[in-house]
C-alpha positions as a printed Julia matrix, in Angstrom:
115×3 Matrix{Float64}:
 126.6    84.6   112.83
 127.05   87.56  110.69
 124.05   89.02  108.54
 123.68   87.73  105.19
 123.78   90.23  102.73
 120.29   91.01  101.41
 121.57   92.81   98.67
 122.98   96.49   97.58
 122.13  100.0    96.85
 123.18  101.43   93.8
 123.3   105.15   93.72
 123.2   107.27   90.44
 126.24  109.08   92.02
 128.28  105.28   91.23
 128.25  104.48   94.64
 127.2   100.99   95.69
 126.64   99.85   99.22
 126.27   96.05  100.43
 123.04   95.62  102.34
 124.92   93.79  105.17
 123.95   96.2   107.84
 121.92   99.49  108.22
 123.04  102.78  106.24
 122.65  106.52  106.88
 122.77  108.49  103.7
 123.17  111.96  103.49
 125.39  115.04  102.69
 127.05  114.94  105.96
 125.65  111.73  107.42
 126.07  110.36  111.2
 124.98  107.68  113.26
 122.41  109.34  115.82
 123.22  108.94  119.44
 120.47  106.71  120.16
 121.18  104.22  117.64
 121.83  100.67  118.75
 123.16   97.83  116.82
 126.13   97.06  114.43
 128.02   99.87  113.51
 125.88  101.33  110.18
 127.54  102.31  106.96
 127.46  106.3   106.54
 127.32  107.32  103.41
 128.3   110.92  102.2
 126.34  111.59   98.99
 128.03  114.71   97.05
 124.9   117.35   96.05
 126.47  120.2    93.91
 122.72  121.38   94.5
 122.79  120.94   98.03
 118.86  119.49   97.54
 120.08  116.44   99.97
 119.56  117.34  103.72
 122.98  116.53  105.96
 121.1   113.42  107.13
 118.07  112.47  105.05
 118.05  109.09  104.75
 118.01  105.68  106.75
 117.88  102.61  105.17
 117.22   99.68  108.11
 117.16   95.84  108.04
 115.27   93.98  109.9
 115.89   89.87  109.4
 115.21   89.35  105.36
 112.87   93.22  105.68
 114.67   96.16  104.22
 113.01   99.77  105.02
 113.67  103.09  104.04
 112.81  106.34  106.79
 113.02  109.65  105.71
 114.88  111.61  108.52
 113.1   114.8   108.54
 114.81  116.06  105.44
 114.17  119.17  103.65
 113.72  118.53  100.32
 111.59  114.95  100.79
 112.44  111.35   99.8
 110.04  109.71   97.53
 110.02  106.02   97.08
 108.99  104.14   93.45
 107.61  100.99   93.49
 108.75   97.87   90.99
 104.83   98.63   89.96
 105.45  102.01   88.99
 103.31  103.57   92.12
 105.01  106.4    94.14
 105.04  106.87   97.82
 106.56  110.04   99.12
 107.53  109.41  102.47
 106.55  111.21  105.91
 109.18  111.73  108.04
 110.47  108.56  110.51
 107.46  106.62  109.06
 109.91  104.01  107.73
 108.44  101.93  104.55
 109.52   98.49  103.39
 110.84   98.13  100.12
 111.62   95.05   97.8
 113.98   94.68   95.18
 113.61   96.76   92.26
 112.19   99.8    93.96
 113.97  103.06   93.49
 114.34  105.73   96.41
 114.86  109.41   95.2
 116.26  111.98   97.36
 115.16  115.48   97.11
 114.6   115.0    93.28
 117.92  114.48   92.76
 119.83  111.85   93.56
 118.55  107.81   93.16
 119.24  104.95   94.88
 118.08  101.48   93.1
 117.63   98.32   95.83
 118.86   95.27   93.66
 119.04   91.57   95.56
């Protein structure tokens, strides 16, 4: 049975991505060689300031849980939870997010997780 869509990411660039499988985002995203699972989305982000890394963020789906992982980006990733708490992601450490959470890549591009 295919995974149901767990929501969507609304990106400040105008892109919208259904969360029906994992997502890799960056200026030139690629699927890592050691990745296993269904073919993920790869979302190219246009960033004229070149602050977003070429391989910046992974959004992972595990059953009903959505998490984000900074992929050792140069300028970091921040999560703004629905209650206003801010968390700067440590590289390679997944953080669970809930609907209403905003993720900010390199201080320039925002993602909003909507259910």
